[in-house]
HTML snippet that shows the backbone in 3Dmol.js (N, CA, C, O; Angstrom):
<script src="https://3Dmol.org/build/3Dmol-min.js"></script>
<div id="view" style="width:600px;height:400px;position:relative"></div>
<script>
const pdb = `
ATOM      1  N   MET A   1       0.858  -0.905   0.094  1.00  0.00           N
ATOM      2  CA  MET A   1       0.082   0.162  -0.116  1.00  0.00           C
ATOM      3  C   MET A   1       0.663   1.080  -0.055  1.00  0.00           C
ATOM      4  O   MET A   1       1.649   1.005   0.677  1.00  0.00           O
ATOM      5  N   MET A   2       0.428   2.326  -0.703  1.00  0.00           N
ATOM      6  CA  MET A   2       1.071   3.525  -0.714  1.00  0.00           C
ATOM      7  C   MET A   2       0.727   4.278  -0.304  1.00  0.00           C
ATOM      8  O   MET A   2      -0.443   3.903  -0.371  1.00  0.00           O
ATOM      9  N   SER A   3       0.624   5.745   0.437  1.00  0.00           N
ATOM     10  CA  SER A   3       0.531   6.422   0.891  1.00  0.00           C
ATOM     11  C   SER A   3      -0.558   7.289   0.446  1.00  0.00           C
ATOM     12  O   SER A   3      -1.356   7.956   1.106  1.00  0.00           O
ATOM     13  N   GLU A   4      -0.372   7.083  -1.253  1.00  0.00           N
ATOM     14  CA  GLU A   4      -1.521   8.105  -1.853  1.00  0.00           C
ATOM     15  C   GLU A   4      -2.610   6.962  -1.863  1.00  0.00           C
ATOM     16  O   GLU A   4      -3.631   7.461  -2.335  1.00  0.00           O
ATOM     17  N   ASP A   5      -2.817   5.658  -1.543  1.00  0.00           N
ATOM     18  CA  ASP A   5      -3.846   5.212  -1.282  1.00  0.00           C
ATOM     19  C   ASP A   5      -4.658   5.239  -0.054  1.00  0.00           C
ATOM     20  O   ASP A   5      -5.680   4.559   0.038  1.00  0.00           O
ATOM     21  N   ILE A   6      -4.190   6.083   0.995  1.00  0.00           N
ATOM     22  CA  ILE A   6      -4.630   6.502   2.371  1.00  0.00           C
ATOM     23  C   ILE A   6      -5.478   7.775   2.374  1.00  0.00           C
ATOM     24  O   ILE A   6      -5.060   8.772   1.784  1.00  0.00           O
ATOM     25  N   ILE A   7      -6.402   7.782   2.875  1.00  0.00           N
ATOM     26  CA  ILE A   7      -7.497   8.901   2.749  1.00  0.00           C
ATOM     27  C   ILE A   7      -7.232   9.298   4.530  1.00  0.00           C
ATOM     28  O   ILE A   7      -7.353  10.486   4.826  1.00  0.00           O
ATOM     29  N   GLY A   8      -6.922   8.420   5.524  1.00  0.00           N
ATOM     30  CA  GLY A   8      -6.572   8.760   6.772  1.00  0.00           C
ATOM     31  C   GLY A   8      -6.097   7.386   7.817  1.00  0.00           C
ATOM     32  O   GLY A   8      -6.268   6.180   7.644  1.00  0.00           O
ATOM     33  N   ILE A   9      -5.537   8.033   8.780  1.00  0.00           N
ATOM     34  CA  ILE A   9      -5.251   7.100  10.057  1.00  0.00           C
ATOM     35  C   ILE A   9      -5.833   7.469  11.051  1.00  0.00           C
ATOM     36  O   ILE A   9      -5.861   8.676  11.290  1.00  0.00           O
ATOM     37  N   PHE A  10      -6.477   6.531  11.937  1.00  0.00           N
ATOM     38  CA  PHE A  10      -7.424   6.957  13.021  1.00  0.00           C
ATOM     39  C   PHE A  10      -7.237   5.985  13.882  1.00  0.00           C
ATOM     40  O   PHE A  10      -7.345   4.764  13.774  1.00  0.00           O
ATOM     41  N   ASP A  11      -6.777   7.063  15.239  1.00  0.00           N
ATOM     42  CA  ASP A  11      -7.073   5.945  16.633  1.00  0.00           C
ATOM     43  C   ASP A  11      -8.420   5.836  16.938  1.00  0.00           C
ATOM     44  O   ASP A  11      -9.327   6.664  17.027  1.00  0.00           O
ATOM     45  N   LEU A  12      -8.347   4.511  17.092  1.00  0.00           N
ATOM     46  CA  LEU A  12      -9.608   4.090  17.371  1.00  0.00           C
ATOM     47  C   LEU A  12     -10.202   4.786  18.938  1.00  0.00           C
ATOM     48  O   LEU A  12     -11.313   5.271  19.149  1.00  0.00           O
ATOM     49  N   ASP A  13      -9.196   4.654  19.772  1.00  0.00           N
ATOM     50  CA  ASP A  13     -10.263   5.396  21.702  1.00  0.00           C
ATOM     51  C   ASP A  13     -10.252   6.948  21.241  1.00  0.00           C
ATOM     52  O   ASP A  13     -10.632   7.594  22.217  1.00  0.00           O
ATOM     53  N   ASN A  14     -10.052   7.570  20.459  1.00  0.00           N
ATOM     54  CA  ASN A  14     -10.130   9.030  20.394  1.00  0.00           C
ATOM     55  C   ASN A  14     -11.369   9.020  19.290  1.00  0.00           C
ATOM     56  O   ASN A  14     -12.218   9.909  19.221  1.00  0.00           O
ATOM     57  N   THR A  15     -11.321   8.049  18.586  1.00  0.00           N
ATOM     58  CA  THR A  15     -12.521   8.338  17.269  1.00  0.00           C
ATOM     59  C   THR A  15     -13.812   7.864  17.779  1.00  0.00           C
ATOM     60  O   THR A  15     -14.843   8.521  17.638  1.00  0.00           O
ATOM     61  N   SER A  16     -13.750   6.374  18.555  1.00  0.00           N
ATOM     62  CA  SER A  16     -14.917   5.419  18.104  1.00  0.00           C
ATOM     63  C   SER A  16     -15.961   5.927  19.587  1.00  0.00           C
ATOM     64  O   SER A  16     -16.964   5.365  20.026  1.00  0.00           O
ATOM     65  N   TRP A  17     -15.365   6.989  20.011  1.00  0.00           N
ATOM     66  CA  TRP A  17     -16.780   7.847  20.995  1.00  0.00           C
ATOM     67  C   TRP A  17     -17.805   8.525  19.937  1.00  0.00           C
ATOM     68  O   TRP A  17     -19.028   8.464  20.061  1.00  0.00           O
ATOM     69  N   SER A  18     -17.273   9.040  19.104  1.00  0.00           N
ATOM     70  CA  SER A  18     -18.600   9.594  18.239  1.00  0.00           C
ATOM     71  C   SER A  18     -19.309   8.652  17.638  1.00  0.00           C
ATOM     72  O   SER A  18     -18.863   7.520  17.446  1.00  0.00           O
ATOM     73  N   TYR A  19     -20.525   9.050  17.274  1.00  0.00           N
ATOM     74  CA  TYR A  19     -21.734   8.069  16.872  1.00  0.00           C
ATOM     75  C   TYR A  19     -21.655   8.344  15.372  1.00  0.00           C
ATOM     76  O   TYR A  19     -22.542   7.976  14.601  1.00  0.00           O
ATOM     77  N   LEU A  20     -20.729   8.903  15.045  1.00  0.00           N
ATOM     78  CA  LEU A  20     -20.725   9.489  13.118  1.00  0.00           C
ATOM     79  C   LEU A  20     -19.651   8.101  12.883  1.00  0.00           C
ATOM     80  O   LEU A  20     -19.903   7.228  12.053  1.00  0.00           O
ATOM     81  N   THR A  21     -18.358   8.084  13.821  1.00  0.00           N
ATOM     82  CA  THR A  21     -17.669   6.807  13.694  1.00  0.00           C
ATOM     83  C   THR A  21     -17.787   5.565  13.531  1.00  0.00           C
ATOM     84  O   THR A  21     -17.467   4.850  12.582  1.00  0.00           O
ATOM     85  N   ARG A  22     -18.347   5.298  14.673  1.00  0.00           N
ATOM     86  CA  ARG A  22     -19.277   3.876  15.155  1.00  0.00           C
ATOM     87  C   ARG A  22     -20.397   4.026  13.660  1.00  0.00           C
ATOM     88  O   ARG A  22     -20.496   2.909  13.153  1.00  0.00           O
ATOM     89  N   GLY A  23     -20.916   4.696  13.166  1.00  0.00           N
ATOM     90  CA  GLY A  23     -21.988   4.990  11.742  1.00  0.00           C
ATOM     91  C   GLY A  23     -21.173   4.682  10.715  1.00  0.00           C
ATOM     92  O   GLY A  23     -21.593   4.154   9.685  1.00  0.00           O
ATOM     93  N   PHE A  24     -19.876   5.005  10.930  1.00  0.00           N
ATOM     94  CA  PHE A  24     -19.323   4.948   9.352  1.00  0.00           C
ATOM     95  C   PHE A  24     -18.822   3.504   9.519  1.00  0.00           C
ATOM     96  O   PHE A  24     -19.005   2.700   8.605  1.00  0.00           O
ATOM     97  N   LEU A  25     -18.288   3.200  10.490  1.00  0.00           N
ATOM     98  CA  LEU A  25     -17.225   1.802  10.637  1.00  0.00           C
ATOM     99  C   LEU A  25     -17.902   0.451  10.972  1.00  0.00           C
ATOM    100  O   LEU A  25     -17.474  -0.703  10.936  1.00  0.00           O
ATOM    101  N   SER A  26     -19.522   1.164  11.427  1.00  0.00           N
ATOM    102  CA  SER A  26     -20.780  -0.411  11.021  1.00  0.00           C
ATOM    103  C   SER A  26     -21.138   0.000   9.393  1.00  0.00           C
ATOM    104  O   SER A  26     -21.482  -1.011   8.780  1.00  0.00           O
ATOM    105  N   GLY A  27     -21.140   0.807   8.839  1.00  0.00           N
ATOM    106  CA  GLY A  27     -21.337   0.876   7.683  1.00  0.00           C
ATOM    107  C   GLY A  27     -20.579   0.405   6.876  1.00  0.00           C
ATOM    108  O   GLY A  27     -20.970  -0.277   5.929  1.00  0.00           O
ATOM    109  N   ALA A  28     -19.526   0.646   7.074  1.00  0.00           N
ATOM    110  CA  ALA A  28     -18.449  -0.248   5.981  1.00  0.00           C
ATOM    111  C   ALA A  28     -18.228  -1.770   6.542  1.00  0.00           C
ATOM    112  O   ALA A  28     -17.758  -2.510   5.677  1.00  0.00           O
ATOM    113  N   GLU A  29     -18.484  -2.441   7.903  1.00  0.00           N
ATOM    114  CA  GLU A  29     -18.478  -3.534   7.701  1.00  0.00           C
ATOM    115  C   GLU A  29     -19.561  -4.561   6.973  1.00  0.00           C
ATOM    116  O   GLU A  29     -19.441  -5.650   6.413  1.00  0.00           O
ATOM    117  N   GLN A  30     -20.890  -3.509   7.308  1.00  0.00           N
ATOM    118  CA  GLN A  30     -22.161  -4.248   6.610  1.00  0.00           C
ATOM    119  C   GLN A  30     -21.616  -4.200   4.729  1.00  0.00           C
ATOM    120  O   GLN A  30     -22.165  -4.970   3.941  1.00  0.00           O
ATOM    121  N   ARG A  31     -20.856  -3.518   4.395  1.00  0.00           N
ATOM    122  CA  ARG A  31     -20.722  -3.550   3.048  1.00  0.00           C
ATOM    123  C   ARG A  31     -19.227  -4.359   2.677  1.00  0.00           C
ATOM    124  O   ARG A  31     -18.726  -4.430   1.555  1.00  0.00           O
ATOM    125  N   GLY A  32     -18.760  -4.851   3.752  1.00  0.00           N
ATOM    126  CA  GLY A  32     -17.762  -6.047   3.607  1.00  0.00           C
ATOM    127  C   GLY A  32     -16.438  -5.268   3.269  1.00  0.00           C
ATOM    128  O   GLY A  32     -15.548  -5.795   2.600  1.00  0.00           O
ATOM    129  N   ARG A  33     -16.358  -4.077   3.729  1.00  0.00           N
ATOM    130  CA  ARG A  33     -15.406  -3.286   3.362  1.00  0.00           C
ATOM    131  C   ARG A  33     -14.232  -3.234   4.746  1.00  0.00           C
ATOM    132  O   ARG A  33     -13.284  -2.449   4.760  1.00  0.00           O
ATOM    133  N   VAL A  34     -14.431  -3.916   5.509  1.00  0.00           N
ATOM    134  CA  VAL A  34     -13.418  -3.697   6.954  1.00  0.00           C
ATOM    135  C   VAL A  34     -12.647  -5.166   6.408  1.00  0.00           C
ATOM    136  O   VAL A  34     -13.118  -6.104   5.764  1.00  0.00           O
ATOM    137  N   LYS A  35     -11.419  -4.962   6.896  1.00  0.00           N
ATOM    138  CA  LYS A  35     -10.186  -5.950   6.903  1.00  0.00           C
ATOM    139  C   LYS A  35      -9.605  -5.864   8.434  1.00  0.00           C
ATOM    140  O   LYS A  35      -9.632  -4.876   9.168  1.00  0.00           O
ATOM    141  N   SER A  36      -9.193  -6.871   8.656  1.00  0.00           N
ATOM    142  CA  SER A  36      -8.314  -6.801   9.963  1.00  0.00           C
ATOM    143  C   SER A  36      -6.846  -7.176   9.781  1.00  0.00           C
ATOM    144  O   SER A  36      -6.716  -8.251   9.194  1.00  0.00           O
ATOM    145  N   ALA A  37      -5.884  -6.671  10.073  1.00  0.00           N
ATOM    146  CA  ALA A  37      -4.858  -7.147  10.489  1.00  0.00           C
ATOM    147  C   ALA A  37      -4.528  -6.980  11.822  1.00  0.00           C
ATOM    148  O   ALA A  37      -3.358  -6.604  11.892  1.00  0.00           O
ATOM    149  N   ALA A  38      -5.005  -7.084  12.829  1.00  0.00           N
ATOM    150  CA  ALA A  38      -4.730  -7.266  14.268  1.00  0.00           C
ATOM    151  C   ALA A  38      -5.030  -8.903  14.289  1.00  0.00           C
ATOM    152  O   ALA A  38      -5.802  -9.598  13.628  1.00  0.00           O
ATOM    153  N   GLU A  39      -4.094  -9.203  15.322  1.00  0.00           N
ATOM    154  CA  GLU A  39      -4.095 -10.398  15.669  1.00  0.00           C
ATOM    155  C   GLU A  39      -4.585  -9.967  17.275  1.00  0.00           C
ATOM    156  O   GLU A  39      -4.728 -10.979  17.961  1.00  0.00           O
ATOM    157  N   ASP A  40      -4.870  -8.696  18.010  1.00  0.00           N
ATOM    158  CA  ASP A  40      -5.549  -8.758  19.170  1.00  0.00           C
ATOM    159  C   ASP A  40      -6.386  -7.192  19.074  1.00  0.00           C
ATOM    160  O   ASP A  40      -6.507  -6.545  18.034  1.00  0.00           O
ATOM    161  N   ILE A  41      -6.626  -7.009  19.691  1.00  0.00           N
ATOM    162  CA  ILE A  41      -7.545  -5.615  19.739  1.00  0.00           C
ATOM    163  C   ILE A  41      -6.779  -4.636  19.257  1.00  0.00           C
ATOM    164  O   ILE A  41      -5.696  -4.223  19.671  1.00  0.00           O
ATOM    165  N   PRO A  42      -7.584  -4.215  18.127  1.00  0.00           N
ATOM    166  CA  PRO A  42      -7.238  -2.897  17.095  1.00  0.00           C
ATOM    167  C   PRO A  42      -6.964  -1.523  17.977  1.00  0.00           C
ATOM    168  O   PRO A  42      -7.918  -1.083  18.619  1.00  0.00           O
ATOM    169  N   ARG A  43      -6.030  -1.012  18.017  1.00  0.00           N
ATOM    170  CA  ARG A  43      -5.993   0.346  18.312  1.00  0.00           C
ATOM    171  C   ARG A  43      -6.218   1.176  16.920  1.00  0.00           C
ATOM    172  O   ARG A  43      -6.910   2.183  17.071  1.00  0.00           O
ATOM    173  N   SER A  44      -5.901   1.007  16.011  1.00  0.00           N
ATOM    174  CA  SER A  44      -6.413   1.928  14.900  1.00  0.00           C
ATOM    175  C   SER A  44      -6.817   2.000  13.249  1.00  0.00           C
ATOM    176  O   SER A  44      -6.357   1.122  12.519  1.00  0.00           O
ATOM    177  N   PHE A  45      -7.222   2.495  12.980  1.00  0.00           N
ATOM    178  CA  PHE A  45      -7.858   1.787  11.619  1.00  0.00           C
ATOM    179  C   PHE A  45      -7.417   2.880  10.536  1.00  0.00           C
ATOM    180  O   PHE A  45      -7.133   4.024  10.890  1.00  0.00           O
ATOM    181  N   VAL A  46      -7.364   2.376   8.879  1.00  0.00           N
ATOM    182  CA  VAL A  46      -7.018   2.995   7.800  1.00  0.00           C
ATOM    183  C   VAL A  46      -8.225   3.148   7.237  1.00  0.00           C
ATOM    184  O   VAL A  46      -9.161   2.368   7.409  1.00  0.00           O
ATOM    185  N   VAL A  47      -8.269   4.782   6.116  1.00  0.00           N
ATOM    186  CA  VAL A  47      -9.358   4.670   5.394  1.00  0.00           C
ATOM    187  C   VAL A  47      -8.051   4.788   4.428  1.00  0.00           C
ATOM    188  O   VAL A  47      -6.907   5.242   4.461  1.00  0.00           O
ATOM    189  N   CYS A  48      -9.157   3.919   3.322  1.00  0.00           N
ATOM    190  CA  CYS A  48      -8.347   4.026   1.611  1.00  0.00           C
ATOM    191  C   CYS A  48      -9.016   4.379   0.840  1.00  0.00           C
ATOM    192  O   CYS A  48     -10.223   4.254   1.050  1.00  0.00           O
ATOM    193  N   ARG A  49      -8.600   4.932  -0.303  1.00  0.00           N
ATOM    194  CA  ARG A  49      -9.651   5.195  -1.322  1.00  0.00           C
ATOM    195  C   ARG A  49     -10.363   4.184  -1.989  1.00  0.00           C
ATOM    196  O   ARG A  49     -11.427   4.430  -2.559  1.00  0.00           O
ATOM    197  N   ASP A  50      -9.847   3.038  -1.962  1.00  0.00           N
ATOM    198  CA  ASP A  50     -11.074   2.187  -2.300  1.00  0.00           C
ATOM    199  C   ASP A  50     -11.878   1.827  -1.626  1.00  0.00           C
ATOM    200  O   ASP A  50     -12.516   0.869  -2.064  1.00  0.00           O
ATOM    201  N   GLU A  51     -12.302   2.402  -0.162  1.00  0.00           N
ATOM    202  CA  GLU A  51     -13.061   2.315   0.368  1.00  0.00           C
ATOM    203  C   GLU A  51     -13.119   1.052   1.684  1.00  0.00           C
ATOM    204  O   GLU A  51     -14.108   0.549   2.216  1.00  0.00           O
ATOM    205  N   THR A  52     -12.108   0.882   1.854  1.00  0.00           N
ATOM    206  CA  THR A  52     -11.661  -0.246   2.421  1.00  0.00           C
ATOM    207  C   THR A  52     -10.952   0.225   3.558  1.00  0.00           C
ATOM    208  O   THR A  52      -9.863   0.784   3.428  1.00  0.00           O
ATOM    209  N   VAL A  53     -11.646  -0.014   4.990  1.00  0.00           N
ATOM    210  CA  VAL A  53     -11.243   0.103   6.051  1.00  0.00           C
ATOM    211  C   VAL A  53     -10.111  -0.938   6.607  1.00  0.00           C
ATOM    212  O   VAL A  53     -10.217  -2.152   6.434  1.00  0.00           O
ATOM    213  N   ILE A  54      -9.101  -0.377   7.242  1.00  0.00           N
ATOM    214  CA  ILE A  54      -8.384  -1.627   7.785  1.00  0.00           C
ATOM    215  C   ILE A  54      -7.796  -1.442   9.177  1.00  0.00           C
ATOM    216  O   ILE A  54      -7.014  -0.562   9.537  1.00  0.00           O
ATOM    217  N   LEU A  55      -8.354  -2.504   9.944  1.00  0.00           N
ATOM    218  CA  LEU A  55      -7.983  -2.130  11.292  1.00  0.00           C
ATOM    219  C   LEU A  55      -6.487  -2.612  11.782  1.00  0.00           C
ATOM    220  O   LEU A  55      -5.851  -3.657  11.641  1.00  0.00           O
ATOM    221  N   THR A  56      -6.318  -1.778  12.206  1.00  0.00           N
ATOM    222  CA  THR A  56      -4.766  -2.209  12.791  1.00  0.00           C
ATOM    223  C   THR A  56      -4.387  -2.106  14.404  1.00  0.00           C
ATOM    224  O   THR A  56      -4.864  -1.325  15.228  1.00  0.00           O
ATOM    225  N   GLN A  57      -3.213  -3.308  14.635  1.00  0.00           N
ATOM    226  CA  GLN A  57      -2.981  -3.099  16.078  1.00  0.00           C
ATOM    227  C   GLN A  57      -1.739  -1.972  16.648  1.00  0.00           C
ATOM    228  O   GLN A  57      -1.546  -1.558  17.790  1.00  0.00           O
ATOM    229  N   PRO A  58      -0.917  -1.638  15.209  1.00  0.00           N
ATOM    230  CA  PRO A  58      -0.009  -0.808  15.788  1.00  0.00           C
ATOM    231  C   PRO A  58      -0.552   0.939  15.648  1.00  0.00           C
ATOM    232  O   PRO A  58      -1.089   1.329  14.611  1.00  0.00           O
ATOM    233  N   SER A  59      -0.327   1.834  16.799  1.00  0.00           N
ATOM    234  CA  SER A  59      -0.521   2.981  16.966  1.00  0.00           C
ATOM    235  C   SER A  59      -0.185   3.860  15.650  1.00  0.00           C
ATOM    236  O   SER A  59       0.829   3.833  14.952  1.00  0.00           O
ATOM    237  N   THR A  60      -1.553   4.780  15.512  1.00  0.00           N
ATOM    238  CA  THR A  60      -1.004   5.747  14.207  1.00  0.00           C
ATOM    239  C   THR A  60       0.016   6.532  14.441  1.00  0.00           C
ATOM    240  O   THR A  60       0.321   7.122  13.405  1.00  0.00           O
ATOM    241  N   ALA A  61       0.651   6.797  15.284  1.00  0.00           N
ATOM    242  CA  ALA A  61       2.557   7.100  14.957  1.00  0.00           C
ATOM    243  C   ALA A  61       2.993   6.385  14.790  1.00  0.00           C
ATOM    244  O   ALA A  61       4.137   6.744  14.512  1.00  0.00           O
ATOM    245  N   ALA A  62       2.875   4.811  14.706  1.00  0.00           N
ATOM    246  CA  ALA A  62       3.901   3.949  14.340  1.00  0.00           C
ATOM    247  C   ALA A  62       3.430   3.724  12.862  1.00  0.00           C
ATOM    248  O   ALA A  62       4.304   3.336  12.086  1.00  0.00           O
ATOM    249  N   LEU A  63       2.125   3.921  12.351  1.00  0.00           N
ATOM    250  CA  LEU A  63       2.007   3.664  10.993  1.00  0.00           C
ATOM    251  C   LEU A  63       2.531   4.719  10.227  1.00  0.00           C
ATOM    252  O   LEU A  63       3.173   4.733   9.177  1.00  0.00           O
ATOM    253  N   VAL A  64       2.170   5.492  10.887  1.00  0.00           N
ATOM    254  CA  VAL A  64       2.977   6.872   9.966  1.00  0.00           C
ATOM    255  C   VAL A  64       4.092   7.072   9.854  1.00  0.00           C
ATOM    256  O   VAL A  64       4.553   7.484   8.790  1.00  0.00           O
ATOM    257  N   ARG A  65       5.007   6.781  11.162  1.00  0.00           N
ATOM    258  CA  ARG A  65       6.541   6.509  10.648  1.00  0.00           C
ATOM    259  C   ARG A  65       6.400   5.602   9.734  1.00  0.00           C
ATOM    260  O   ARG A  65       6.575   6.096   8.620  1.00  0.00           O
ATOM    261  N   ARG A  66       6.114   4.269   9.704  1.00  0.00           N
ATOM    262  CA  ARG A  66       6.546   3.337   8.824  1.00  0.00           C
ATOM    263  C   ARG A  66       6.099   3.880   7.141  1.00  0.00           C
ATOM    264  O   ARG A  66       6.817   3.785   6.145  1.00  0.00           O
ATOM    265  N   LEU A  67       4.932   4.362   7.203  1.00  0.00           N
ATOM    266  CA  LEU A  67       4.546   5.196   5.842  1.00  0.00           C
ATOM    267  C   LEU A  67       5.750   6.112   5.591  1.00  0.00           C
ATOM    268  O   LEU A  67       5.950   6.356   4.401  1.00  0.00           O
ATOM    269  N   GLU A  68       6.374   6.523   6.245  1.00  0.00           N
ATOM    270  CA  GLU A  68       7.128   7.820   6.278  1.00  0.00           C
ATOM    271  C   GLU A  68       8.721   7.236   5.738  1.00  0.00           C
ATOM    272  O   GLU A  68       9.387   7.885   4.931  1.00  0.00           O
ATOM    273  N   ASN A  69       9.137   6.069   6.260  1.00  0.00           N
ATOM    274  CA  ASN A  69      10.349   5.194   6.234  1.00  0.00           C
ATOM    275  C   ASN A  69      10.117   4.747   4.588  1.00  0.00           C
ATOM    276  O   ASN A  69      10.927   4.976   3.690  1.00  0.00           O
ATOM    277  N   GLN A  70       8.927   4.118   4.448  1.00  0.00           N
ATOM    278  CA  GLN A  70       8.504   3.768   3.086  1.00  0.00           C
ATOM    279  C   GLN A  70       8.536   4.576   1.663  1.00  0.00           C
ATOM    280  O   GLN A  70       8.598   4.141   0.513  1.00  0.00           O
ATOM    281  N   GLU A  71       8.471   5.948   2.178  1.00  0.00           N
ATOM    282  CA  GLU A  71       8.589   6.996   0.972  1.00  0.00           C
ATOM    283  C   GLU A  71       9.936   7.065   0.876  1.00  0.00           C
ATOM    284  O   GLU A  71      10.369   6.802  -0.246  1.00  0.00           O
ATOM    285  N   ARG A  72      10.857   7.378   1.833  1.00  0.00           N
ATOM    286  CA  ARG A  72      11.889   7.676   1.929  1.00  0.00           C
ATOM    287  C   ARG A  72      12.545   6.606   1.374  1.00  0.00           C
ATOM    288  O   ARG A  72      13.710   6.965   1.201  1.00  0.00           O
ATOM    289  N   THR A  73      12.344   5.127   0.896  1.00  0.00           N
ATOM    290  CA  THR A  73      12.902   4.305   1.043  1.00  0.00           C
ATOM    291  C   THR A  73      12.783   3.963  -0.713  1.00  0.00           C
ATOM    292  O   THR A  73      13.579   3.452  -1.501  1.00  0.00           O
ATOM    293  N   ASN A  74      11.160   4.606  -0.897  1.00  0.00           N
ATOM    294  CA  ASN A  74      11.184   4.252  -2.107  1.00  0.00           C
ATOM    295  C   ASN A  74      11.055   5.493  -3.137  1.00  0.00           C
ATOM    296  O   ASN A  74      10.241   5.485  -4.060  1.00  0.00           O
ATOM    297  N   GLY A  75      12.028   6.659  -2.854  1.00  0.00           N
ATOM    298  CA  GLY A  75      12.077   7.623  -3.242  1.00  0.00           C
ATOM    299  C   GLY A  75      11.160   8.927  -4.101  1.00  0.00           C
ATOM    300  O   GLY A  75      11.708   9.998  -4.363  1.00  0.00           O
TER     301      GLY A  75
END
`;
const viewer = $3Dmol.createViewer("view");
viewer.addModel(pdb, "pdb");
viewer.setStyle({}, {cartoon: {color: "spectrum"}});
viewer.zoomTo();
viewer.render();
</script>
């Protein structure tokens, strides 16, 4: 996945209190657009341009660092 494929990276603890976020995630799940990349309780989620939502275990800060490192490596 490239950074241009990503719309946003969100922390579940900070965003799931909102009924709008819960509705968005519920709708994505009902449409079969949620994928889990977490073996345990997810800490964040990534929203992609293709309307996929990926639940992840790493924090948002760790995901941003990984993307920055990937962009530096791929130049």
